[in-house]
Each structure stands twice: as C-alpha cells, then as structure tokens.
C-alpha angles and dihedrals in degrees: 000000000000117000135180145111118307091203088095089081091063094038097048092090125211094348094058095086091050090048090054091049091050091045093051091046091054089044089056088051091050090049092049092048092047090051091048091052093046094048092045092055091043090052089051092050091051089054090060125089098249119148120259093251088060095045098044096080095039098092095048090047092051091047089056091046092052094050093043092050095050091046092049091052090053093048093050091046091051090050089055095049092254090296109137091190089064090046091056095042101040101036123086116274095252093056093045092050092048092050090053090048090052091052091051089050092049102042102030116015100041097047092042094051091045091054092043092051090053092047097052094053124107104020119203091263089071102085097179143342117208112187129187116189118212124195098213092189091057094047093047093044093233140053108265093217095146127184104296118142090248096046091123088069091059090060095055119117121270091018113152097183092119096047107090128196113218101199130188110200117189112203123193108219108167092191094068119102117260089246089065097060104131095013107166125215120185109212120198124171142171102016093165099195104206106131097276115105095035124236091261089066094056093042091054094047093049092047089054090053094056097080089061088070094202123205092216134020120208122191113187105195148267098101103157138029102181137044091244103054100069085097091067092065099076101041094042106035090035086075091068118107132196137175099222114010146329124222135192141184131184130246138210095277089054089050088056092054127040110310093182092059093044093051092047093052093046090053090049090067093049101263118143105232106208103185108180090333144085143237132200118218141171114251114187090331096311129100122255127179115208114198128192123209116185095167146164089029097045119046148244107036117245113289106225097173091111095034113122113257092213125072136049114300117219115185126198108201123172093211129039087223087087092068094103089052090048092051092049090052095048100248113178097200131014124194114197143163132163099112098070092212086282091292089236115058119180119214111264092003105059123197124007111177109045116160097224140111085232091051110208098351098097100024098134143335135040125327136174127209112179106311092336117102120196131194116198115198123212086221131231102262142350145215087257106046099214128111129174121184087343111089123194113265142216115184136201108198111203118195120217133181095198135032115277116268113258 
C-alpha cells in the first residue's frame, strides 16, 4: 500500500489546487468505471438461472462493493497526495491494473456502449410507433398502491409506475401472407402480481386494451411474486379477449413460486400455455407456429425437430437473451420482456441495471438480428414498484407486408 507524507499537497505551490482537481476528476472516472464493471457483472448474474435464495443478496452485496471500491480509491489517492502517477507506481500491481481497467470502462466502454445502444434502436422494420400515455391514478381518482410489502416504494417522488404507455407498433414483415396484413398481437409481460399495484390498476389497464380487439394475445411471463396472488390470475387475466388464440409462457419469478398452479390457472381462462414447446394453428387460413421459450429457468430448451419448416414462426421468450437461439432457429418474430427497460433510465445514459447476459443491449424496444425481429416490452409492473423515465408498457404489435400509406 502506498505511503508517504501528505504535506506535498500544501507545499506544491500554485499547481497544488490544479493537481487536486485533476486527481479528483480521475477519481470520479475510476469510481464510474468501477460502478460500470460491477453493474455489468451483476446484470450478467441476473441473466443466469440461479435460484431466488442465491440471487436475493446479490444487489446488497454489489452495493457494498461499489461503495467500498470508491472509498478505497479515495483513501489511496489521499495517501499519495492526489497524485495518480504515484498511485499507479507505488501501489501493488493488482490495484494499479484495476484502476486502469476502471478508466477504460469509464472513458471508453461506457460511452461507446451508450452510443451503440442508441444507434441500434428503431430498425427499418419498425414502420411506426404510436404511444398514448395513461395516468391510471388520475383516471381512477386514487393511487392504486395496494397492500404489497413494498408499497412504500410506490409512494416515492417522481415515480411513474402508474403511468402506462399504450403503444401500437407497426412492423413491416414482407414474408407474412397477404391475409395477415394488419394482424394484431396484444403483448403483455411482467405483471408481477404482489399486492402493489392493486387489482384496480390491472383491471383498468386490461379494460383499456379491449377496444384494440387483438387477433392474438401473447403473455410472456412473471405473473406472480407471492404465494397469495395466484388468485388474481383468473379474475384479472380472464378479462382478456382475442379473436383467434391467446398464448402464455412463464418467467423466472414464476419458476421461483409454483409453476404448476400458475399454468393451471392460465389454462382455466383459455390461454394456451406453451412452456418450452410449440403449437401450430391456422391464422386467417395460413399456418403459424407459435413457440414458447422459458429458458434458462425451465429446461430443456424447446425441441423443434418435429416443428414444421413452413409457416411463420412466432416465439414467446421471457428474456431477450434467447435472441441468438431464435435467430438460429429461424424465428420471424420474438416477443420478450423480463428486463423492464431497466425501470430507472437516466437522461443521456439510459438504463443501468438490466438483468441480462447482454446487459443494456436489449433493454427495451424493437431489434432485428438477421431475419429475426424482436420486441422487448418494458413490462407492466415489477417486484420493486418504482419507475423513473421508464413507464410501464402495454403493446399492440401490428404486422404489415407493405409500408404504411402516407
């Protein structure tokens, strides 16, 4: 550990103030880089199929590591009279290497990934995105906070958890049959029934979806977060309506509860629960294969060896991490959720905590990989009911063969 007199700061003369400013600036960079590295590894861990008891302490542990790292940098810098050259030369090799890695993360990796994430949004396949924001609290006349154990979070300032975006996304997929022009798919994800928001919130949102009159309904997991809220599934989701069929898969939070009960209740309201499987159906006289992918939490992966090669392939995947798998298996459209858009999105930076092996890359919106198009929903709720600059979302995906008329 570096040692030495700190009197050099006072004796350095006119340049001492500038040295301190430079030192603190580089300290801020080291802290930012350290935080970026910690959050990146935490995002990766949350994309892995670990049990809830393993994942529960991860965020507090990482919070301690972030604070401890930033404090250690400051202490070492103070010991070296705010001279980073001394820190790098006099510290042990591991610390010096890690400081350099943090600077690379702060000044190269983080800005580059932020710019890249902005650049890849809105591929040409996305013809238009009409969004209508509804303040459910205003329309109900009260905040539907409910009785969840984290209800105090819903009352925090600047929280947008009750302001819902109703989005209509028109996707141009030239491979669809002419009969499917204008085919409507209602996509709902991450409802997280846990008491907060209250039932009135979900009832209001579902009632507002009914005028869309979707052909298909797709629910992509995370229905319950407690052992008491299975009973919300039938009375709430039983209000959904569709012209052709409704499909559902489970998510990681469902895996941590009782999947058998959840599947049974979803089937009771007429939904086709795919699991890691597939179904072929007739849609306006043309074949469609709907495939469920609940991995990595439910195994094994879908077996497509007997799946028809012909026909449009629609994949319901809880996490966007399955996009490479979807591309390899020639999916035309993937609907995913799980990552909630990050829930907290900072101006100019975007999302920070995104539970994905790809970190922030597929946090929300529309993406295209080869011929595979993926829509990632921000979800309707969350285990932690706080959203900043990242409103809950309900999406109507409309398929088009040709560009929209002017």
